[in-house]
Backbone atoms as SQL, in Angstrom:
CREATE TABLE atoms (id INTEGER PRIMARY KEY, chain TEXT, resi INTEGER, resn TEXT, atom TEXT, x REAL, y REAL, z REAL);
INSERT INTO atoms VALUES
  (1, 'A', 1, 'UNK', 'N', -52.783, -12.539, 14.080),
  (2, 'A', 1, 'UNK', 'CA', -53.142, -13.931, 14.280),
  (3, 'A', 1, 'UNK', 'C', -52.951, -14.309, 15.753),
  (4, 'A', 2, 'UNK', 'N', -53.878, -15.083, 16.247),
  (5, 'A', 2, 'UNK', 'CA', -53.856, -15.475, 17.663),
  (6, 'A', 2, 'UNK', 'C', -52.730, -16.453, 17.945),
  (7, 'A', 3, 'UNK', 'N', -52.072, -16.262, 19.081),
  (8, 'A', 3, 'UNK', 'CA', -51.045, -17.186, 19.556),
  (9, 'A', 3, 'UNK', 'C', -51.701, -18.422, 20.148),
  (10, 'A', 4, 'UNK', 'N', -52.863, -18.207, 20.771),
  (11, 'A', 4, 'UNK', 'CA', -53.601, -19.312, 21.349),
  (12, 'A', 4, 'UNK', 'C', -53.221, -19.605, 22.782),
  (13, 'A', 5, 'UNK', 'N', -53.575, -20.801, 23.196),
  (14, 'A', 5, 'UNK', 'CA', -53.301, -21.295, 24.533),
  (15, 'A', 5, 'UNK', 'C', -52.244, -22.381, 24.404),
  (16, 'A', 6, 'UNK', 'N', -51.236, -22.316, 25.236),
  (17, 'A', 6, 'UNK', 'CA', -50.147, -23.289, 25.205),
  (18, 'A', 6, 'UNK', 'C', -50.224, -24.139, 26.468),
  (19, 'A', 7, 'UNK', 'N', -50.222, -25.453, 26.300),
  (20, 'A', 7, 'UNK', 'CA', -50.151, -26.357, 27.441),
  (21, 'A', 7, 'UNK', 'C', -48.706, -26.786, 27.618),
  (22, 'A', 8, 'UNK', 'N', -48.227, -26.808, 28.841),
  (23, 'A', 8, 'UNK', 'CA', -46.920, -27.403, 29.091),
  (24, 'A', 8, 'UNK', 'C', -47.083, -28.914, 28.942),
  (25, 'A', 9, 'UNK', 'N', -45.982, -29.630, 28.899),
  (26, 'A', 9, 'UNK', 'CA', -46.050, -31.089, 28.807),
  (27, 'A', 9, 'UNK', 'C', -46.803, -31.673, 30.003),
  (28, 'A', 10, 'UNK', 'N', -46.581, -31.110, 31.195),
  (29, 'A', 10, 'UNK', 'CA', -47.261, -31.601, 32.402),
  (30, 'A', 10, 'UNK', 'C', -48.767, -31.373, 32.319),
  (31, 'A', 11, 'UNK', 'N', -49.187, -30.204, 31.832),
  (32, 'A', 11, 'UNK', 'CA', -50.617, -29.902, 31.697),
  (33, 'A', 11, 'UNK', 'C', -51.255, -30.792, 30.639),
  (34, 'A', 12, 'UNK', 'N', -50.555, -30.998, 29.536),
  (35, 'A', 12, 'UNK', 'CA', -51.080, -31.866, 28.473),
  (36, 'A', 12, 'UNK', 'C', -51.222, -33.299, 28.971),
  (37, 'A', 13, 'UNK', 'N', -50.243, -33.777, 29.707),
  (38, 'A', 13, 'UNK', 'CA', -50.315, -35.139, 30.261),
  (39, 'A', 13, 'UNK', 'C', -51.514, -35.281, 31.192),
  (40, 'A', 14, 'UNK', 'N', -51.729, -34.289, 32.063),
  (41, 'A', 14, 'UNK', 'CA', -52.852, -34.348, 33.002),
  (42, 'A', 14, 'UNK', 'C', -54.181, -34.267, 32.251),
  (43, 'A', 15, 'UNK', 'N', -54.274, -33.373, 31.271),
  (44, 'A', 15, 'UNK', 'CA', -55.505, -33.242, 30.492),
  (45, 'A', 15, 'UNK', 'C', -55.809, -34.537, 29.742),
  (46, 'A', 16, 'UNK', 'N', -54.790, -35.121, 29.150),
  (47, 'A', 16, 'UNK', 'CA', -54.950, -36.389, 28.424),
  (48, 'A', 16, 'UNK', 'C', -55.445, -37.483, 29.366),
  (49, 'A', 17, 'UNK', 'N', -54.874, -37.535, 30.561),
  (50, 'A', 17, 'UNK', 'CA', -55.279, -38.512, 31.573),
  (51, 'A', 17, 'UNK', 'C', -56.738, -38.288, 31.987),
  (52, 'A', 18, 'UNK', 'N', -57.122, -37.038, 32.178),
  (53, 'A', 18, 'UNK', 'CA', -58.495, -36.722, 32.564),
  (54, 'A', 18, 'UNK', 'C', -59.480, -37.116, 31.466),
  (55, 'A', 19, 'UNK', 'N', -59.143, -36.835, 30.213),
  (56, 'A', 19, 'UNK', 'CA', -60.013, -37.202, 29.094),
  (57, 'A', 19, 'UNK', 'C', -60.123, -38.716, 28.975),
  (58, 'A', 20, 'UNK', 'N', -59.010, -39.401, 29.159),
  (59, 'A', 20, 'UNK', 'CA', -59.001, -40.861, 29.099),
  (60, 'A', 20, 'UNK', 'C', -59.847, -41.453, 30.221),
  (61, 'A', 21, 'UNK', 'N', -59.682, -40.962, 31.445),
  (62, 'A', 21, 'UNK', 'CA', -60.448, -41.449, 32.594),
  (63, 'A', 21, 'UNK', 'C', -61.942, -41.187, 32.421),
  (64, 'A', 22, 'UNK', 'N', -62.271, -40.117, 31.718),
  (65, 'A', 22, 'UNK', 'CA', -63.661, -39.763, 31.466),
  (66, 'A', 22, 'UNK', 'C', -64.261, -40.647, 30.370),
  (67, 'A', 23, 'UNK', 'N', -63.404, -41.308, 29.591),
  (68, 'A', 23, 'UNK', 'CA', -63.873, -42.149, 28.501),
  (69, 'A', 23, 'UNK', 'C', -64.078, -41.400, 27.202),
  (70, 'A', 24, 'UNK', 'N', -63.503, -40.193, 27.115),
  (71, 'A', 24, 'UNK', 'CA', -63.640, -39.374, 25.905),
  (72, 'A', 24, 'UNK', 'C', -62.271, -38.885, 25.443),
  (73, 'A', 25, 'UNK', 'N', -61.375, -39.808, 25.097),
  (74, 'A', 25, 'UNK', 'CA', -60.021, -39.388, 24.740),
  (75, 'A', 25, 'UNK', 'C', -59.940, -38.498, 23.500),
  (76, 'A', 26, 'UNK', 'N', -60.959, -38.516, 22.648),
  (77, 'A', 26, 'UNK', 'CA', -60.942, -37.687, 21.440),
  (78, 'A', 26, 'UNK', 'C', -61.500, -36.283, 21.694),
  (79, 'A', 27, 'UNK', 'N', -62.047, -36.043, 22.881),
  (80, 'A', 27, 'UNK', 'CA', -62.589, -34.724, 23.204),
  (81, 'A', 27, 'UNK', 'C', -61.445, -33.735, 23.415),
  (82, 'A', 28, 'UNK', 'N', -61.810, -32.501, 23.683),
  (83, 'A', 28, 'UNK', 'CA', -60.828, -31.442, 23.903),
  (84, 'A', 28, 'UNK', 'C', -61.027, -30.847, 25.287),
  (85, 'A', 29, 'UNK', 'N', -60.124, -29.972, 25.644),
  (86, 'A', 29, 'UNK', 'CA', -60.223, -29.197, 26.876),
  (87, 'A', 29, 'UNK', 'C', -60.636, -27.782, 26.490),
  (88, 'A', 30, 'UNK', 'N', -61.638, -27.245, 27.161),
  (89, 'A', 30, 'UNK', 'CA', -62.080, -25.866, 26.914),
  (90, 'A', 30, 'UNK', 'C', -61.517, -24.970, 28.009),
  (91, 'A', 31, 'UNK', 'N', -60.851, -23.900, 27.593),
  (92, 'A', 31, 'UNK', 'CA', -60.309, -22.909, 28.512),
  (93, 'A', 31, 'UNK', 'C', -61.037, -21.604, 28.250),
  (94, 'A', 32, 'UNK', 'N', -61.467, -20.939, 29.313),
  (95, 'A', 32, 'UNK', 'CA', -62.184, -19.679, 29.160),
  (96, 'A', 32, 'UNK', 'C', -62.066, -18.831, 30.406),
  (97, 'A', 33, 'UNK', 'N', -62.762, -17.709, 30.369),
  (98, 'A', 33, 'UNK', 'CA', -62.839, -16.838, 31.536),
  (99, 'A', 33, 'UNK', 'C', -64.303, -16.568, 31.842),
  (100, 'A', 34, 'UNK', 'N', -64.563, -16.288, 33.086),
  (101, 'A', 34, 'UNK', 'CA', -65.901, -15.932, 33.520),
  (102, 'A', 34, 'UNK', 'C', -65.782, -14.748, 34.472),
  (103, 'A', 35, 'UNK', 'N', -66.859, -13.992, 34.604),
  (104, 'A', 35, 'UNK', 'CA', -66.877, -12.876, 35.534),
  (105, 'A', 35, 'UNK', 'C', -67.110, -13.435, 36.924),
  (106, 'A', 36, 'UNK', 'N', -66.140, -13.248, 37.798),
  (107, 'A', 36, 'UNK', 'CA', -66.240, -13.793, 39.154),
  (108, 'A', 36, 'UNK', 'C', -65.143, -13.223, 40.028),
  (109, 'A', 37, 'UNK', 'N', -65.294, -13.409, 41.313),
  (110, 'A', 37, 'UNK', 'CA', -64.243, -13.044, 42.255),
  (111, 'A', 37, 'UNK', 'C', -64.135, -11.562, 42.494),
  (112, 'A', 38, 'UNK', 'N', -63.242, -11.201, 43.378),
  (113, 'A', 38, 'UNK', 'CA', -63.094, -9.805, 43.776),
  (114, 'A', 38, 'UNK', 'C', -62.308, -8.980, 42.756),
  (115, 'A', 39, 'UNK', 'N', -61.563, -9.636, 41.843),
  (116, 'A', 39, 'UNK', 'CA', -60.807, -8.883, 40.845),
  (117, 'A', 39, 'UNK', 'C', -61.512, -8.816, 39.495),
  (118, 'A', 40, 'UNK', 'N', -62.593, -9.554, 39.326),
  (119, 'A', 40, 'UNK', 'CA', -63.389, -9.397, 38.116),
  (120, 'A', 40, 'UNK', 'C', -63.450, -10.586, 37.180),
  (121, 'A', 41, 'UNK', 'N', -62.339, -11.285, 36.959),
  (122, 'A', 41, 'UNK', 'CA', -62.314, -12.410, 36.025),
  (123, 'A', 41, 'UNK', 'C', -61.734, -13.641, 36.708),
  (124, 'A', 42, 'UNK', 'N', -62.202, -14.789, 36.277),
  (125, 'A', 42, 'UNK', 'CA', -61.706, -16.048, 36.814),
  (126, 'A', 42, 'UNK', 'C', -61.515, -17.024, 35.662),
  (127, 'A', 43, 'UNK', 'N', -60.494, -17.847, 35.732),
  (128, 'A', 43, 'UNK', 'CA', -60.243, -18.855, 34.712),
  (129, 'A', 43, 'UNK', 'C', -61.208, -20.023, 34.888),
  (130, 'A', 44, 'UNK', 'N', -61.597, -20.627, 33.777),
  (131, 'A', 44, 'UNK', 'CA', -62.400, -21.845, 33.856),
  (132, 'A', 44, 'UNK', 'C', -61.814, -22.867, 32.889),
  (133, 'A', 45, 'UNK', 'N', -61.900, -24.098, 33.295),
  (134, 'A', 45, 'UNK', 'CA', -61.362, -25.214, 32.528),
  (135, 'A', 45, 'UNK', 'C', -62.408, -26.315, 32.581),
  (136, 'A', 46, 'UNK', 'N', -62.813, -26.805, 31.411),
  (137, 'A', 46, 'UNK', 'CA', -63.830, -27.843, 31.358),
  (138, 'A', 46, 'UNK', 'C', -63.628, -28.715, 30.128),
  (139, 'A', 47, 'UNK', 'N', -64.420, -29.754, 30.008),
  (140, 'A', 47, 'UNK', 'CA', -64.359, -30.633, 28.845),
  (141, 'A', 47, 'UNK', 'C', -65.087, -29.984, 27.675),
  (142, 'A', 48, 'UNK', 'N', -64.597, -30.238, 26.468),
  (143, 'A', 48, 'UNK', 'CA', -65.246, -29.738, 25.259),
  (144, 'A', 48, 'UNK', 'C', -65.542, -30.928, 24.350),
  (145, 'A', 49, 'UNK', 'N', -66.766, -31.411, 24.436),
  (146, 'A', 49, 'UNK', 'CA', -67.161, -32.527, 23.586),
  (147, 'A', 49, 'UNK', 'C', -67.455, -32.071, 22.165),
  (148, 'A', 50, 'UNK', 'N', -67.809, -30.782, 22.022),
  (149, 'A', 50, 'UNK', 'CA', -68.102, -30.214, 20.711),
  (150, 'A', 50, 'UNK', 'C', -67.415, -28.865, 20.575),
  (151, 'A', 51, 'UNK', 'N', -67.110, -28.517, 19.345),
  (152, 'A', 51, 'UNK', 'CA', -66.590, -27.192, 19.031),
  (153, 'A', 51, 'UNK', 'C', -67.790, -26.361, 18.586),
  (154, 'A', 52, 'UNK', 'N', -68.007, -25.247, 19.253),
  (155, 'A', 52, 'UNK', 'CA', -69.140, -24.370, 18.959),
  (156, 'A', 52, 'UNK', 'C', -68.743, -23.323, 17.920),
  (157, 'A', 53, 'UNK', 'N', -69.736, -22.723, 17.297),
  (158, 'A', 53, 'UNK', 'CA', -69.478, -21.666, 16.330),
  (159, 'A', 53, 'UNK', 'C', -68.734, -20.518, 17.017),
  (160, 'A', 54, 'UNK', 'N', -67.673, -20.047, 16.396),
  (161, 'A', 54, 'UNK', 'CA', -66.871, -18.967, 16.954),
  (162, 'A', 54, 'UNK', 'C', -65.706, -19.434, 17.813),
  (163, 'A', 55, 'UNK', 'N', -65.673, -20.718, 18.153),
  (164, 'A', 55, 'UNK', 'CA', -64.561, -21.254, 18.932),
  (165, 'A', 55, 'UNK', 'C', -63.286, -21.298, 18.102),
  (166, 'A', 56, 'UNK', 'N', -62.175, -21.112, 18.764),
  (167, 'A', 56, 'UNK', 'CA', -60.872, -21.310, 18.153),
  (168, 'A', 56, 'UNK', 'C', -60.293, -22.589, 18.746),
  (169, 'A', 57, 'UNK', 'N', -59.665, -23.400, 17.914),
  (170, 'A', 57, 'UNK', 'CA', -59.088, -24.661, 18.375),
  (171, 'A', 57, 'UNK', 'C', -57.582, -24.615, 18.172),
  (172, 'A', 58, 'UNK', 'N', -56.854, -24.927, 19.228),
  (173, 'A', 58, 'UNK', 'CA', -55.399, -24.981, 19.201),
  (174, 'A', 58, 'UNK', 'C', -54.988, -26.380, 19.638),
  (175, 'A', 59, 'UNK', 'N', -53.787, -26.777, 19.298),
  (176, 'A', 59, 'UNK', 'CA', -53.280, -28.068, 19.751),
  (177, 'A', 59, 'UNK', 'C', -51.938, -27.860, 20.414),
  (178, 'A', 60, 'UNK', 'N', -51.763, -28.529, 21.538),
  (179, 'A', 60, 'UNK', 'CA', -50.529, -28.400, 22.291),
  (180, 'A', 60, 'UNK', 'C', -50.175, -29.768, 22.864),
  (181, 'A', 61, 'UNK', 'N', -49.023, -30.289, 22.508),
  (182, 'A', 61, 'UNK', 'CA', -48.565, -31.603, 22.972),
  (183, 'A', 61, 'UNK', 'C', -49.608, -32.691, 22.691),
  (184, 'A', 62, 'UNK', 'N', -50.293, -32.574, 21.549),
  (185, 'A', 62, 'UNK', 'CA', -51.264, -33.588, 21.147),
  (186, 'A', 62, 'UNK', 'C', -52.632, -33.462, 21.781),
  (187, 'A', 63, 'UNK', 'N', -52.874, -32.411, 22.567),
  (188, 'A', 63, 'UNK', 'CA', -54.176, -32.190, 23.190),
  (189, 'A', 63, 'UNK', 'C', -54.825, -30.972, 22.536),
  (190, 'A', 64, 'UNK', 'N', -56.080, -31.140, 22.115),
  (191, 'A', 64, 'UNK', 'CA', -56.813, -30.006, 21.544),
  (192, 'A', 64, 'UNK', 'C', -57.339, -29.114, 22.659),
  (193, 'A', 65, 'UNK', 'N', -57.180, -27.797, 22.454),
  (194, 'A', 65, 'UNK', 'CA', -57.629, -26.795, 23.412),
  (195, 'A', 65, 'UNK', 'C', -58.592, -25.864, 22.675),
  (196, 'A', 66, 'UNK', 'N', -59.798, -25.726, 23.210),
  (197, 'A', 66, 'UNK', 'CA', -60.843, -24.906, 22.605),
  (198, 'A', 66, 'UNK', 'C', -61.027, -23.646, 23.442),
  (199, 'A', 67, 'UNK', 'N', -61.127, -22.492, 22.755),
  (200, 'A', 67, 'UNK', 'CA', -61.331, -21.213, 23.427),
  (201, 'A', 67, 'UNK', 'C', -62.459, -20.478, 22.711),
  (202, 'A', 68, 'UNK', 'N', -63.433, -19.981, 23.472),
  (203, 'A', 68, 'UNK', 'CA', -64.530, -19.233, 22.849),
  (204, 'A', 68, 'UNK', 'C', -64.034, -17.851, 22.430),
  (205, 'A', 69, 'UNK', 'N', -64.745, -17.246, 21.483),
  (206, 'A', 69, 'UNK', 'CA', -64.288, -15.983, 20.907),
  (207, 'A', 69, 'UNK', 'C', -64.276, -14.820, 21.896),
  (208, 'A', 70, 'UNK', 'N', -65.080, -14.865, 22.944),
  (209, 'A', 70, 'UNK', 'CA', -65.076, -13.789, 23.939),
  (210, 'A', 70, 'UNK', 'C', -63.898, -13.921, 24.902),
  (211, 'A', 71, 'UNK', 'N', -63.456, -15.149, 25.159),
  (212, 'A', 71, 'UNK', 'CA', -62.338, -15.372, 26.087),
  (213, 'A', 71, 'UNK', 'C', -60.978, -15.204, 25.417),
  (214, 'A', 72, 'UNK', 'N', -60.912, -15.429, 24.103),
  (215, 'A', 72, 'UNK', 'CA', -59.617, -15.425, 23.420),
  (216, 'A', 72, 'UNK', 'C', -58.830, -14.129, 23.591),
  (217, 'A', 73, 'UNK', 'N', -59.439, -12.942, 23.465),
  (218, 'A', 73, 'UNK', 'CA', -58.635, -11.724, 23.656),
  (219, 'A', 73, 'UNK', 'C', -57.998, -11.626, 25.041),
  (220, 'A', 74, 'UNK', 'N', -58.640, -12.193, 26.049),
  (221, 'A', 74, 'UNK', 'CA', -58.108, -12.170, 27.418),
  (222, 'A', 74, 'UNK', 'C', -57.033, -13.240, 27.602),
  (223, 'A', 75, 'UNK', 'N', -57.202, -14.384, 26.922),
  (224, 'A', 75, 'UNK', 'CA', -56.334, -15.542, 27.154),
  (225, 'A', 75, 'UNK', 'C', -55.223, -15.734, 26.133),
  (226, 'A', 76, 'UNK', 'N', -55.261, -15.010, 25.036),
  (227, 'A', 76, 'UNK', 'CA', -54.288, -15.228, 23.965),
  (228, 'A', 76, 'UNK', 'C', -52.854, -15.152, 24.494),
  (229, 'A', 77, 'UNK', 'N', -52.094, -16.202, 24.263),
  (230, 'A', 77, 'UNK', 'CA', -50.713, -16.263, 24.723),
  (231, 'A', 77, 'UNK', 'C', -50.538, -16.874, 26.100),
  (232, 'A', 78, 'UNK', 'N', -51.624, -17.317, 26.711),
  (233, 'A', 78, 'UNK', 'CA', -51.563, -17.898, 28.056),
  (234, 'A', 78, 'UNK', 'C', -50.962, -19.299, 28.017),
  (235, 'A', 79, 'UNK', 'N', -50.107, -19.575, 28.972),
  (236, 'A', 79, 'UNK', 'CA', -49.548, -20.916, 29.149),
  (237, 'A', 79, 'UNK', 'C', -50.249, -21.560, 30.335),
  (238, 'A', 80, 'UNK', 'N', -50.704, -22.795, 30.142),
  (239, 'A', 80, 'UNK', 'CA', -51.350, -23.547, 31.210),
  (240, 'A', 80, 'UNK', 'C', -50.392, -24.652, 31.639),
  (241, 'A', 81, 'UNK', 'N', -50.094, -24.693, 32.924),
  (242, 'A', 81, 'UNK', 'CA', -49.197, -25.699, 33.484),
  (243, 'A', 81, 'UNK', 'C', -49.976, -26.518, 34.504),
  (244, 'A', 82, 'UNK', 'N', -49.449, -27.668, 34.863),
  (245, 'A', 82, 'UNK', 'CA', -50.023, -28.459, 35.948),
  (246, 'A', 82, 'UNK', 'C', -48.919, -28.693, 36.954),
  (247, 'A', 83, 'UNK', 'N', -49.170, -28.297, 38.186),
  (248, 'A', 83, 'UNK', 'CA', -48.148, -28.409, 39.219),
  (249, 'A', 83, 'UNK', 'C', -48.692, -29.160, 40.426),
  (250, 'A', 84, 'UNK', 'N', -47.812, -29.910, 41.043),
  (251, 'A', 84, 'UNK', 'CA', -48.137, -30.635, 42.270),
  (252, 'A', 84, 'UNK', 'C', -47.093, -30.266, 43.307),
  (253, 'A', 85, 'UNK', 'N', -47.571, -29.890, 44.496),
  (254, 'A', 85, 'UNK', 'CA', -46.638, -29.658, 45.593),
  (255, 'A', 85, 'UNK', 'C', -47.167, -30.380, 46.828),
  (256, 'A', 86, 'UNK', 'N', -46.572, -30.147, 47.959),
  (257, 'A', 86, 'UNK', 'CA', -46.926, -30.880, 49.183),
  (258, 'A', 86, 'UNK', 'C', -48.363, -30.632, 49.633),
  (259, 'A', 87, 'UNK', 'N', -48.940, -29.490, 49.263),
  (260, 'A', 87, 'UNK', 'CA', -50.252, -29.134, 49.790),
  (261, 'A', 87, 'UNK', 'C', -51.385, -29.218, 48.786),
  (262, 'A', 88, 'UNK', 'N', -51.088, -29.024, 47.486),
  (263, 'A', 88, 'UNK', 'CA', -52.163, -29.087, 46.502),
  (264, 'A', 88, 'UNK', 'C', -51.592, -29.295, 45.109),
  (265, 'A', 89, 'UNK', 'N', -52.477, -29.690, 44.216),
  (266, 'A', 89, 'UNK', 'CA', -52.094, -29.812, 42.816),
  (267, 'A', 89, 'UNK', 'C', -53.192, -29.197, 41.981),
  (268, 'A', 90, 'UNK', 'N', -52.823, -28.715, 40.812),
  (269, 'A', 90, 'UNK', 'CA', -53.833, -28.126, 39.938),
  (270, 'A', 90, 'UNK', 'C', -53.215, -27.427, 38.751),
  (271, 'A', 91, 'UNK', 'N', -54.102, -26.944, 37.902),
  (272, 'A', 91, 'UNK', 'CA', -53.682, -26.209, 36.719),
  (273, 'A', 91, 'UNK', 'C', -53.340, -24.779, 37.122),
  (274, 'A', 92, 'UNK', 'N', -52.286, -24.261, 36.523),
  (275, 'A', 92, 'UNK', 'CA', -51.802, -22.914, 36.806),
  (276, 'A', 92, 'UNK', 'C', -51.780, -22.144, 35.494),
  (277, 'A', 93, 'UNK', 'N', -52.336, -20.945, 35.504),
  (278, 'A', 93, 'UNK', 'CA', -52.417, -20.118, 34.306),
  (279, 'A', 93, 'UNK', 'C', -51.370, -19.016, 34.376),
  (280, 'A', 94, 'UNK', 'N', -50.536, -18.929, 33.346),
  (281, 'A', 94, 'UNK', 'CA', -49.540, -17.866, 33.235),
  (282, 'A', 94, 'UNK', 'C', -49.964, -17.017, 32.041),
  (283, 'A', 95, 'UNK', 'N', -50.632, -15.913, 32.354),
  (284, 'A', 95, 'UNK', 'CA', -51.250, -15.065, 31.340),
  (285, 'A', 95, 'UNK', 'C', -50.472, -13.761, 31.217),
  (286, 'A', 96, 'UNK', 'N', -49.905, -13.486, 30.037),
  (287, 'A', 96, 'UNK', 'CA', -49.132, -12.246, 29.880),
  (288, 'A', 96, 'UNK', 'C', -49.988, -10.991, 29.985),
  (289, 'A', 97, 'UNK', 'N', -51.312, -11.109, 29.858),
  (290, 'A', 97, 'UNK', 'CA', -52.205, -9.962, 29.944),
  (291, 'A', 97, 'UNK', 'C', -52.652, -9.672, 31.392),
  (292, 'A', 98, 'UNK', 'N', -52.403, -10.603, 32.278),
  (293, 'A', 98, 'UNK', 'CA', -52.832, -10.450, 33.667),
  (294, 'A', 98, 'UNK', 'C', -52.022, -9.342, 34.338),
  (295, 'A', 99, 'UNK', 'N', -52.735, -8.377, 34.912),
  (296, 'A', 99, 'UNK', 'CA', -52.082, -7.233, 35.562),
  (297, 'A', 99, 'UNK', 'C', -52.123, -7.315, 37.079),
  (298, 'A', 100, 'UNK', 'N', -53.144, -7.972, 37.605),
  (299, 'A', 100, 'UNK', 'CA', -53.326, -8.018, 39.052),
  (300, 'A', 100, 'UNK', 'C', -54.130, -9.258, 39.405),
  (301, 'A', 101, 'UNK', 'N', -53.815, -9.845, 40.547),
  (302, 'A', 101, 'UNK', 'CA', -54.536, -11.025, 41.039),
  (303, 'A', 101, 'UNK', 'C', -55.034, -10.707, 42.443),
  (304, 'A', 102, 'UNK', 'N', -56.219, -11.205, 42.764),
  (305, 'A', 102, 'UNK', 'CA', -56.759, -10.953, 44.103),
  (306, 'A', 102, 'UNK', 'C', -55.932, -11.697, 45.149),
  (307, 'A', 103, 'UNK', 'N', -56.135, -11.349, 46.395),
  (308, 'A', 103, 'UNK', 'CA', -55.369, -11.944, 47.482),
  (309, 'A', 103, 'UNK', 'C', -55.509, -13.435, 47.601),
  (310, 'A', 104, 'UNK', 'N', -56.677, -13.972, 47.299),
  (311, 'A', 104, 'UNK', 'CA', -56.874, -15.417, 47.416),
  (312, 'A', 104, 'UNK', 'C', -56.391, -16.163, 46.171),
  (313, 'A', 105, 'UNK', 'N', -56.088, -15.408, 45.088),
  (314, 'A', 105, 'UNK', 'CA', -55.570, -16.026, 43.874),
  (315, 'A', 105, 'UNK', 'C', -56.613, -16.628, 42.960),
  (316, 'A', 106, 'UNK', 'N', -57.889, -16.408, 43.251),
  (317, 'A', 106, 'UNK', 'CA', -58.948, -17.009, 42.463),
  (318, 'A', 106, 'UNK', 'C', -59.408, -16.145, 41.286),
  (319, 'A', 107, 'UNK', 'N', -59.115, -14.864, 41.297),
  (320, 'A', 107, 'UNK', 'CA', -59.541, -14.011, 40.210),
  (321, 'A', 107, 'UNK', 'C', -58.428, -13.021, 39.841),
  (322, 'A', 108, 'UNK', 'N', -58.613, -12.365, 38.694),
  (323, 'A', 108, 'UNK', 'CA', -57.564, -11.491, 38.172),
  (324, 'A', 108, 'UNK', 'C', -58.154, -10.351, 37.371),
  (325, 'A', 109, 'UNK', 'N', -57.310, -9.361, 37.078),
  (326, 'A', 109, 'UNK', 'CA', -57.659, -8.223, 36.208),
  (327, 'A', 109, 'UNK', 'C', -56.659, -8.186, 35.063),
  (328, 'A', 110, 'UNK', 'N', -57.126, -7.661, 33.926),
  (329, 'A', 110, 'UNK', 'CA', -56.206, -7.460, 32.810),
  (330, 'A', 110, 'UNK', 'C', -56.041, -5.967, 32.550);
């Protein structure tokens, strides 16, 4: 059975705020991977107004997280956090399957 995607409280708060600001508080957040970058895979995060066939839906801190069936084997067990520091803020992916990250940090290998 899939562990799914886990949002930290900070990530859930930010996602909830983004959905609210967008005017779609009942929508979900879609997390996936795409082929990109020098290491091969890149994380993607977008709005999910609909659940598609084959999608898995998880809930974390009251926010629904949708993952497509092709991304789930790569992302299963991943924790998504939201961090802010002096220079930038954004979502951070902590993936137990990640083996290597490119120098710029935009892509990874499993």
